[in-house]
N, CA, C and O of each residue as an XYZ file, in Angstrom:
748
protein
N     171.989     87.037      4.449
C     170.666     86.430      4.459
C     170.352     85.843      5.839
O     169.249     85.999      6.364
N     171.366     85.154      6.418
C     171.157     84.549      7.732
C     170.909     85.627      8.782
O     170.060     85.452      9.656
N     171.641     86.742      8.706
C     171.475     87.837      9.661
C     170.075     88.443      9.529
O     169.436     88.756     10.533
N     169.603     88.609      8.299
C     168.268     89.162      8.062
C     167.190     88.242      8.645
O     166.205     88.718      9.210
N     167.379     86.921      8.505
C     166.435     85.966      9.060
C     166.402     86.070     10.587
O     165.326     86.048     11.184
N     167.574     86.184     11.221
C     167.631     86.290     12.678
C     166.936     87.559     13.167
O     166.236     87.527     14.178
N     167.120     88.661     12.468
C     166.467     89.919     12.848
C     164.948     89.768     12.710
O     164.198     90.203     13.584
N     164.499     89.156     11.621
C     163.071     88.935     11.409
C     162.503     88.009     12.484
O     161.415     88.265     13.000
N     163.211     86.950     12.825
C     162.751     86.023     13.858
C     162.663     86.724     15.214
O     161.708     86.513     15.962
N     163.648     87.551     15.529
C     163.620     88.296     16.795
C     162.437     89.254     16.834
O     161.786     89.384     17.870
N     162.152     89.920     15.734
C     161.013     90.837     15.673
C     159.704     90.089     15.868
O     158.788     90.603     16.510
N     159.604     88.879     15.322
C     158.389     88.087     15.486
C     158.206     87.671     16.940
O     157.080     87.667     17.438
N     159.295     87.320     17.637
C     159.207     86.924     19.038
C     158.741     88.098     19.890
O     157.885     87.932     20.759
N     159.297     89.288     19.646
C     158.896     90.475     20.406
C     157.428     90.790     20.154
O     156.696     91.083     21.099
N     156.982     90.736     18.904
C     155.586     90.992     18.572
C     154.671     89.977     19.254
O     153.636     90.347     19.807
N     155.045     88.711     19.217
C     154.230     87.675     19.855
C     154.164     87.884     21.360
O     153.120     87.656     21.970
N     155.261     88.314     21.962
C     155.271     88.558     23.405
C     154.338     89.684     23.789
O     153.614     89.574     24.778
N     154.340     90.766     23.027
C     153.455     91.894     23.335
C     152.002     91.485     23.163
O     151.158     91.847     23.983
N     151.694     90.729     22.100
C     150.325     90.265     21.888
C     149.909     89.334     23.014
O     148.778     89.411     23.492
N     150.816     88.444     23.448
C     150.509     87.529     24.540
C     150.236     88.295     25.818
O     149.311     87.951     26.554
N     151.019     89.327     26.098
C     150.805     90.099     27.327
C     149.427     90.738     27.337
O     148.824     90.880     28.401
N     148.922     91.122     26.192
C     147.615     91.757     26.126
C     146.487     90.745     26.026
O     145.325     91.112     26.204
N     146.781     89.517     25.756
C     145.718     88.531     25.574
C     145.880     87.328     26.458
O     145.446     86.238     26.087
N     146.488     87.479     27.612
C     146.650     86.322     28.482
C     145.345     86.005     29.172
O     144.399     86.793     29.148
N     145.310     84.861     29.775
C     144.073     84.421     30.424
C     143.341     83.464     29.510
O     143.556     83.465     28.298
N     142.492     82.661     30.078
C     141.805     81.631     29.313
C     140.882     82.211     28.254
O     140.680     81.599     27.205
N     140.332     83.363     28.511
C     139.388     83.945     27.565
C     140.008     85.068     26.757
O     139.281     85.843     26.136
N     141.346     85.183     26.743
C     141.988     86.240     25.978
C     141.686     87.609     26.542
O     141.435     88.551     25.790
N     141.708     87.730     27.846
C     141.407     89.007     28.480
C     142.526     89.994     28.236
O     143.637     89.608     27.874
N     142.235     91.272     28.433
C     143.284     92.265     28.322
C     143.395     93.024     29.618
O     142.596     92.831     30.534
N     144.403     93.901     29.697
C     144.657     94.572     30.958
C     143.964     95.905     31.070
O     144.301     96.686     31.960
N     143.015     96.202     30.214
C     142.280     97.444     30.416
C     141.074     97.130     31.282
O     140.278     96.249     30.956
N     140.943     97.833     32.358
C     139.834     97.569     33.255
C     139.731     98.680     34.263
O     140.594     99.555     34.329
N     138.697     98.648     35.035
C     138.498     99.665     36.041
C     139.038     99.153     37.364
O     138.423     98.308     38.015
N     140.183     99.667     37.749
C     140.817     99.207     38.979
C     140.066     99.667     40.212
O     140.371     99.208     41.313
N     139.099    100.553     40.071
C     138.343    100.976     41.243
C     137.576     99.815     41.846
O     137.258     99.839     43.035
N     137.269     98.787     41.042
C     136.576     97.635     41.594
C     137.554     96.643     42.210
O     137.141     95.665     42.833
N     138.860     96.896     42.036
C     139.862     96.029     42.653
C     139.853     96.239     44.159
O     139.589     97.339     44.645
N     140.145     95.176     44.883
C     140.146     95.281     46.328
C     141.495     95.797     46.785
O     142.534     95.397     46.259
N     141.476     96.679     47.756
C     142.717     97.210     48.293
C     143.367     96.158     49.169
O     142.683     95.386     49.842
N     144.680     96.132     49.157
C     145.367     95.206     50.050
C     145.832     95.962     51.273
O     145.993     97.183     51.259
N     146.041     95.206     52.322
C     146.454     95.838     53.556
C     147.532     94.998     54.209
O     147.519     93.773     54.088
N     148.461     95.632     54.897
C     149.529     94.931     55.600
C     149.076     94.715     57.038
O     148.705     95.662     57.732
N     149.108     93.454     57.479
C     148.710     93.169     58.851
C     149.703     92.211     59.468
O     149.842     91.074     59.015
N     150.379     92.651     60.476
C     151.264     91.792     61.243
C     152.272     91.007     60.447
O     152.480     89.830     60.740
N     152.919     91.602     59.444
C     153.941     90.914     58.679
C     153.409     90.082     57.534
O     154.196     89.640     56.697
N     152.116     89.847     57.455
C     151.544     89.090     56.347
C     150.686     90.032     55.526
O     149.860     90.770     56.062
N     150.892     89.996     54.208
C     150.102     90.846     53.328
C     148.861     90.082     52.930
O     148.955     88.961     52.430
N     147.704     90.671     53.142
C     146.438     90.038     52.787
C     145.640     91.001     51.921
O     145.857     92.212     51.944
N     144.725     90.442     51.167
C     143.819     91.296     50.416
C     142.510     91.358     51.168
O     142.216     90.505     52.005
N     141.730     92.374     50.861
C     140.440     92.508     51.514
C     139.361     91.720     50.819
O     138.198     91.781     51.218
N     139.722     90.972     49.774
C     138.738     90.260     48.979
C     138.214     89.006     49.657
O     138.767     88.536     50.651
N     137.145     88.481     49.103
C     136.552     87.269     49.636
C     136.590     86.143     48.605
O     135.753     85.241     48.629
N     137.566     86.203     47.702
C     137.702     85.185     46.671
C     138.627     84.070     47.094
O     139.017     83.982     48.259
N     138.982     83.211     46.143
C     139.891     82.107     46.403
C     141.315     82.646     46.588
O     141.690     83.653     45.988
N     142.088     81.972     47.411
C     143.451     82.365     47.732
C     144.408     81.266     47.286
O     144.103     80.082     47.423
N     145.569     81.656     46.752
C     146.652     80.726     46.439
C     147.786     81.027     47.411
O     148.140     82.188     47.618
N     148.352     79.984     48.004
C     149.451     80.174     48.951
C     150.734     79.602     48.378
O     150.766     78.469     47.896
N     151.805     80.413     48.438
C     153.122     79.987     47.983
C     154.166     80.558     48.931
O     154.141     81.748     49.245
N     155.062     79.730     49.377
C     156.133     80.157     50.281
C     155.586     80.900     51.501
O     156.203     81.852     51.978
N     154.434     80.464     52.003
C     153.842     81.091     53.171
C     153.160     82.419     52.904
O     152.776     83.119     53.841
N     153.005     82.776     51.634
C     152.396     84.048     51.238
C     151.043     83.776     50.583
O     150.937     82.923     49.702
N     150.020     84.494     51.008
C     148.689     84.376     50.401
C     148.588     85.352     49.240
O     148.801     86.554     49.400
N     148.258     84.813     48.060
C     148.107     85.621     46.845
C     146.670     85.530     46.366
O     146.038     84.478     46.458
N     146.162     86.638     45.855
C     144.837     86.620     45.244
C     144.776     87.715     44.194
O     145.529     88.687     44.261
N     143.879     87.561     43.220
C     143.725     88.600     42.218
C     143.448     89.958     42.862
O     142.757     90.052     43.877
N     143.992     90.989     42.261
C     143.842     92.394     42.633
C     144.705     92.810     43.824
O     144.674     93.972     44.227
N     145.477     91.873     44.396
C     146.405     92.236     45.469
C     147.558     93.045     44.868
O     147.837     92.943     43.673
N     148.216     93.834     45.689
C     149.369     94.632     45.278
C     150.596     93.723     45.211
O     151.133     93.336     46.249
N     151.045     93.381     44.004
C     152.168     92.471     43.825
C     153.454     93.035     44.407
O     154.270     92.276     44.930
N     153.655     94.333     44.332
C     154.888     94.916     44.861
C     155.026     94.663     46.358
O     156.144     94.531     46.857
N     153.915     94.594     47.080
C     153.953     94.320     48.518
C     154.243     92.846     48.802
O     154.579     92.494     49.932
N     154.119     91.982     47.792
C     154.281     90.543     47.979
C     155.587     89.984     47.425
O     156.031     88.917     47.849
N     156.209     90.693     46.479
C     157.382     90.151     45.770
C     158.502     89.714     46.704
O     159.023     88.608     46.561
N     158.873     90.545     47.638
C     159.989     90.215     48.522
C     159.688     88.965     49.348
O     160.571     88.136     49.568
N     158.461     88.832     49.799
C     158.065     87.676     50.616
C     158.033     86.387     49.792
O     158.258     85.304     50.334
N     157.756     86.491     48.489
C     157.700     85.312     47.629
C     159.084     84.749     47.322
O     159.221     83.559     47.036
N     160.098     85.588     47.380
C     161.437     85.154     47.018
C     161.738     85.477     45.564
O     160.904     86.035     44.851
N     162.924     85.124     45.143
C     163.406     85.467     43.801
C     162.653     84.681     42.730
O     162.544     83.457     42.794
N     162.146     85.404     41.761
C     161.473     84.775     40.628
C     162.526     84.246     39.656
O     163.666     84.712     39.650
N     162.133     83.261     38.826
C     163.036     82.717     37.815
C     163.244     83.710     36.678
O     164.338     83.818     36.123
N     162.178     84.433     36.339
C     162.281     85.450     35.297
C     161.136     86.444     35.448
O     160.121     86.169     36.087
N     161.338     87.610     34.835
C     160.308     88.649     34.809
C     160.215     89.147     33.378
O     161.224     89.473     32.754
N     158.999     89.200     32.870
C     158.740     89.755     31.537
C     157.901     91.005     31.721
O     156.931     90.995     32.479
N     158.262     92.076     31.039
C     157.446     93.283     31.112
C     157.078     93.744     29.712
O     157.833     93.576     28.755
N     155.897     94.329     29.627
C     155.382     94.832     28.353
C     154.428     95.981     28.645
O     153.834     96.043     29.721
N     154.284     96.888     27.689
C     153.294     97.951     27.887
C     151.912     97.332     28.066
O     151.564     96.364     27.390
N     151.132     97.895     28.977
C     149.787     97.354     29.162
C     148.968     97.633     27.915
O     149.256     98.567     27.167
N     147.958     96.827     27.700
C     147.111     96.981     26.519
C     146.404     98.329     26.512
O     146.107     98.876     25.450
N     146.139     98.857     27.688
C     145.460    100.143     27.783
C     146.430    101.309     27.628
O     146.012    102.465     27.552
N     147.723    101.005     27.582
C     148.717    102.049     27.419
C     148.864    102.937     28.643
O     149.307    104.080     28.535
N     148.490    102.411     29.819
C     148.517    103.211     31.035
C     149.674    102.838     31.943
O     149.701    103.274     33.094
N     150.611    102.066     31.484
C     151.723    101.640     32.320
C     152.281    100.329     31.818
O     152.137     99.981     30.646
N     152.916     99.611     32.716
C     153.588     98.372     32.359
C     152.934     97.193     33.064
O     152.618     97.251     34.252
N     152.739     96.121     32.301
C     152.239     94.863     32.843
C     153.444     93.931     33.003
O     154.362     93.964     32.184
N     153.447     93.107     34.044
C     154.563     92.219     34.326
C     154.084     90.776     34.439
O     152.958     90.515     34.862
N     154.957     89.840     34.053
C     154.743     88.428     34.297
C     155.938     87.929     35.094
O     157.076     87.987     34.629
N     155.669     87.437     36.301
C     156.693     86.903     37.188
C     156.593     85.385     37.147
O     155.548     84.821     37.474
N     157.676     84.721     36.746
C     157.694     83.262     36.650
C     158.423     82.694     37.862
O     159.600     82.980     38.080
N     157.715     81.889     38.644
C     158.285     81.252     39.823
C     158.468     79.745     39.621
O     158.575     78.996     40.591
N     158.503     79.309     38.371
C     158.683     77.889     38.072
C     157.364     77.154     37.995
O     156.854     76.915     36.901
N     156.805     76.795     39.124
C     155.551     76.046     39.150
C     154.323     76.916     38.965
O     153.229     76.412     38.712
N     154.507     78.240     39.095
C     153.388     79.157     38.886
C     153.896     80.495     38.367
O     155.057     80.858     38.553
N     152.992     81.217     37.712
C     153.301     82.574     37.255
C     152.270     83.534     37.832
O     151.142     83.158     38.150
N     152.698     84.781     37.955
C     151.814     85.851     38.394
C     151.892     86.941     37.339
O     152.971     87.460     37.056
N     150.740     87.294     36.750
C     150.669     88.370     35.766
C     149.974     89.566     36.412
O     148.971     89.410     37.109
N     150.512     90.748     36.177
C     149.959     91.942     36.810
C     149.437     92.931     35.786
O     149.707     92.824     34.589
N     148.687     93.894     36.288
C     148.204     95.005     35.469
C     148.432     96.295     36.253
O     148.390     96.296     37.484
N     148.674     97.397     35.532
C     148.840     98.680     36.219
C     147.471     99.261     36.554
O     146.684     99.575     35.661
N     147.200     99.399     37.831
C     145.893     99.888     38.269
C     145.864    101.410     38.286
O     146.904    102.069     38.271
N     144.670    101.945     38.317
C     144.495    103.392     38.365
C     145.115    104.009     39.617
O     145.471    105.187     39.621
N     145.244    103.205     40.689
C     145.856    103.715     41.922
C     147.386    103.631     41.876
O     148.057    103.805     42.893
N     147.928    103.360     40.678
C     149.372    103.299     40.419
C     150.038    102.075     41.027
O     151.266    102.013     41.094
N     149.258    101.109     41.466
C     149.821     99.887     42.033
C     149.901     98.802     40.967
O     149.151     98.802     39.991
N     150.820     97.891     41.181
C     151.058     96.748     40.311
C     150.185     95.601     40.819
O     150.641     94.788     41.623
N     148.933     95.528     40.358
C     147.941     94.581     40.874
C     147.996     93.234     40.149
O     148.296     93.172     38.957
N     147.704     92.163     40.882
C     147.675     90.815     40.304
C     146.421     90.651     39.456
O     145.306     90.862     39.931
N     146.615     90.273     38.200
C     145.507     89.992     37.300
C     145.249     88.504     37.171
O     144.098     88.066     37.149
N     146.329     87.720     37.086
C     146.236     86.271     36.909
C     147.297     85.579     37.752
O     148.416     86.074     37.891
N     146.940     84.447     38.305
C     147.891     83.526     38.922
C     147.652     82.203     38.214
O     146.534     81.688     38.226
N     148.688     81.646     37.596
C     148.545     80.405     36.842
C     149.417     79.321     37.450
O     150.632     79.485     37.563
N     148.797     78.210     37.843
C     149.527     77.062     38.361
C     149.864     76.166     37.176
O     148.981     75.775     36.413
N     151.161     75.841     37.024
C     151.632     75.166     35.820
C     152.002     73.699     35.998
O     152.112     72.975     35.009
N     152.198     73.238     37.241
C     152.527     71.832     37.447
C     151.967     71.359     38.789
O     151.385     72.140     39.542
N     152.152     70.072     39.075
C     151.552     69.530     40.294
C     152.440     69.689     41.528
O     152.219     69.011     42.532
N     153.424     70.557     41.472
C     154.249     70.879     42.639
C     153.559     71.916     43.527
O     153.977     72.140     44.663
N     152.505     72.544     43.009
C     151.718     73.515     43.763
C     150.247     73.135     43.636
O     149.854     72.420     42.715
N     149.435     73.629     44.582
C     148.009     73.318     44.543
C     147.214     74.508     45.054
O     147.771     75.454     45.611
N     145.918     74.444     44.856
C     145.042     75.469     45.410
C     145.033     75.310     46.931
O     145.462     74.278     47.448
N     144.557     76.305     47.636
C     144.458     76.223     49.099
C     143.540     75.078     49.518
O     143.646     74.566     50.632
N     142.642     74.681     48.624
C     141.708     73.590     48.908
C     142.298     72.220     48.560
O     141.626     71.202     48.725
N     143.555     72.182     48.078
C     144.243     70.918     47.832
C     144.137     70.337     46.438
O     144.476     69.170     46.242
N     143.683     71.102     45.467
C     143.590     70.590     44.096
C     144.842     71.000     43.320
O     145.213     72.173     43.292
N     145.493     70.001     42.684
C     146.635     70.285     41.820
C     146.354     69.748     40.421
O     145.260     69.254     40.149
N     147.340     69.845     39.538
C     147.122     69.466     38.142
C     146.925     67.968     37.923
O     146.602     67.556     36.809
N     147.108     67.148     38.944
C     146.852     65.719     38.788
C     145.382     65.374     39.014
O     144.975     64.234     38.791
N     144.581     66.345     39.455
C     143.167     66.108     39.761
C     142.328     65.912     38.500
O     142.648     66.432     37.431
N     141.262     65.160     38.651
C     140.315     64.938     37.565
C     139.169     65.960     37.677
O     139.051     66.668     38.677
N     138.346     66.019     36.650
C     137.173     66.893     36.699
C     136.260     66.507     37.860
O     135.719     67.375     38.546
N     136.093     65.220     38.073
C     135.242     64.756     39.172
C     135.803     65.170     40.528
O     135.039     65.529     41.424
N     137.116     65.127     40.693
C     137.727     65.550     41.953
C     137.548     67.045     42.186
O     137.317     67.480     43.314
N     137.654     67.831     41.112
C     137.438     69.280     41.216
C     135.996     69.550     41.641
O     135.747     70.347     42.546
N     135.055     68.884     40.985
C     133.639     69.074     41.316
C     133.322     68.603     42.736
O     132.494     69.211     43.414
N     133.964     67.537     43.189
C     133.737     67.057     44.549
C     134.222     68.084     45.577
O     133.629     68.220     46.647
N     135.286     68.798     45.257
C     135.849     69.783     46.187
C     135.117     71.126     46.112
O     134.863     71.746     47.145
N     134.777     71.579     44.905
C     134.217     72.922     44.709
C     132.723     72.944     44.404
O     132.115     74.014     44.431
N     132.120     71.807     44.118
C     130.706     71.780     43.757
C     130.515     71.927     42.260
O     131.459     71.797     41.481
N     129.288     72.199     41.876
C     128.985     72.352     40.453
C     129.584     73.669     39.938
O     129.470     74.703     40.596
N     130.217     73.627     38.769
C     130.840     74.840     38.236
C     129.813     75.847     37.719
O     128.634     75.534     37.554
N     130.291     77.048     37.472
C     129.481     78.128     36.936
C     128.922     77.732     35.564
O     129.516     76.925     34.849
N     127.794     78.303     35.220
C     127.147     78.003     33.936
C     128.019     78.375     32.742
O     127.821     77.840     31.652
N     128.982     79.282     32.921
C     129.855     79.677     31.812
C     130.970     78.661     31.569
O     131.799     78.867     30.683
N     131.009     77.576     32.329
C     132.007     76.521     32.136
C     131.774     75.810     30.811
O     130.709     75.926     30.203
N     132.797     75.066     30.372
C     132.694     74.317     29.117
C     133.310     72.937     29.314
O     133.679     72.568     30.429
N     133.418     72.177     28.230
C     134.048     70.859     28.303
C     135.520     70.965     28.686
O     136.077     70.033     29.267
N     136.151     72.086     28.367
C     137.579     72.250     28.620
C     137.907     73.114     29.839
O     139.056     73.129     30.282
N     136.937     73.826     30.385
C     137.207     74.731     31.504
C     136.082     74.685     32.533
O     134.921     74.944     32.215
N     136.447     74.351     33.775
C     135.506     74.432     34.886
C     135.755     75.768     35.573
O     136.882     76.053     35.978
N     134.721     76.589     35.707
C     134.852     77.937     36.257
C     134.066     78.050     37.560
O     132.908     77.643     37.646
N     134.726     78.612     38.568
C     134.100     78.867     39.864
C     134.288     80.337     40.192
O     135.415     80.831     40.207
N     133.200     81.038     40.454
C     133.248     82.458     40.787
C     133.041     82.625     42.283
O     132.194     81.974     42.894
N     133.838     83.513     42.850
C     133.726     83.797     44.281
C     134.249     85.207     44.513
O     135.364     85.542     44.114
N     133.440     86.019     45.155
C     133.865     87.397     45.372
C     134.102     88.100     44.054
O     133.265     88.049     43.152
N     135.232     88.750     43.945
C     135.528     89.528     42.736
C     136.513     88.808     41.824
O     137.323     89.451     41.156
N     136.452     87.478     41.792
C     137.388     86.752     40.936
C     136.801     85.439     40.461
O     135.732     85.015     40.899
N     137.541     84.796     39.538
C     137.179     83.477     39.031
C     138.350     82.526     39.256
O     139.511     82.934     39.214
N     138.037     81.273     39.493
C     139.026     80.211     39.559
C     138.692     79.262     38.420
O     137.595     78.708     38.363
N     139.647     79.077     37.511
C     139.418     78.271     36.311
C     140.333     77.050     36.304
O     141.538     77.160     36.533
N     139.746     75.890     36.040
C     140.484     74.643     35.894
C     140.424     74.291     34.410
O     139.346     74.014     33.884
N     141.563     74.299     33.739
C     141.612     74.164     32.290
C     142.106     72.766     31.928
O     143.180     72.341     32.353
N     141.297     72.058     31.128
C     141.570     70.671     30.767
C     141.829     70.527     29.270
O     141.363     71.323     28.454
N     142.595     69.476     28.936
C     142.771     69.013     27.571
C     142.331     67.553     27.610
O     143.117     66.662     27.934
N     141.082     67.328     27.280
C     140.513     65.999     27.452
C     140.329     65.728     28.935
O     139.709     66.525     29.639
N     140.866     64.602     29.421
C     140.752     64.255     30.832
C     141.877     64.851     31.675
O     141.789     64.858     32.903
N     142.932     65.350     31.031
C     144.098     65.877     31.756
C     143.967     67.369     32.033
O     143.636     68.151     31.142
N     144.232     67.755     33.288
C     144.223     69.171     33.622
C     145.544     69.788     33.149
O     146.617     69.242     33.405
N     145.458     70.919     32.464
C     146.640     71.604     31.926
C     147.081     72.762     32.795
O     148.280     73.014     32.914
N     146.145     73.477     33.408
C     146.511     74.580     34.299
C     145.327     74.957     35.180
O     144.178     74.597     34.924
N     145.664     75.695     36.223
C     144.675     76.269     37.122
C     144.954     77.763     37.118
O     146.100     78.189     37.261
N     143.899     78.560     36.952
C     144.121     79.996     36.849
C     143.158     80.782     37.727
O     141.942     80.595     37.669
N     143.730     81.668     38.543
C     142.974     82.641     39.341
C     142.909     83.899     38.503
O     143.943     84.372     38.030
N     141.718     84.457     38.303
C     141.536     85.584     37.383
C     140.784     86.714     38.073
O     139.741     86.491     38.689
N     141.314     87.916     37.967
C     140.647     89.096     38.497
C     139.410     89.424     37.676
O     139.431     89.301     36.451
N     138.345     89.835     38.326
C     137.150     90.253     37.585
C     137.408     91.550     36.828
O     136.684     91.871     35.886
N     138.429     92.295     37.229
C     138.788     93.530     36.517
C     139.208     93.188     35.085
O     139.005     93.987     34.170
N     139.797     91.998     34.891
C     140.292     91.603     33.588
C     139.409     90.616     32.869
O     139.636     90.325     31.694
N     138.404     90.092     33.549
C     137.549     89.061     32.956
C     136.576     89.639     31.959
O     135.784     88.903     31.371
């Protein structure tokens, strides 16, 4: 009986993980999208940059943004704490979640066969946006730095759109719970 329970519990964890991979993001986005609207990344002088004009997150001296080629950035970021992989929701390849402790990077398989960044989630106040906002910030501090949020914002999420991405500040009451960079391909 105990063995049967453990097998059932393991099956539930695997099922939940696959569902989570397909429904990550604040709005339950999935990884099916048109990667043709994704911005191509380019290597310039040892630093990998994207051609986009959206918000940038910097970690370990590396600039990350939605739709960038994660494979070109992994080595520069250093060793991740863990990697989770699951079939993409569109069934066109594998989606990955790279956990770096204070932040995670979730990818989607693009039509150009690249492992593109779909989401960057800041999980604690050890990291911040390039503009200096971390999870200790209040809604008023976010608004003072970024201005008035997009009309699609709510009481729990302040949304800022720039270029081909969104920057979301997610609150639980007055406390910020996470900051998420989201590709428009997945939004």
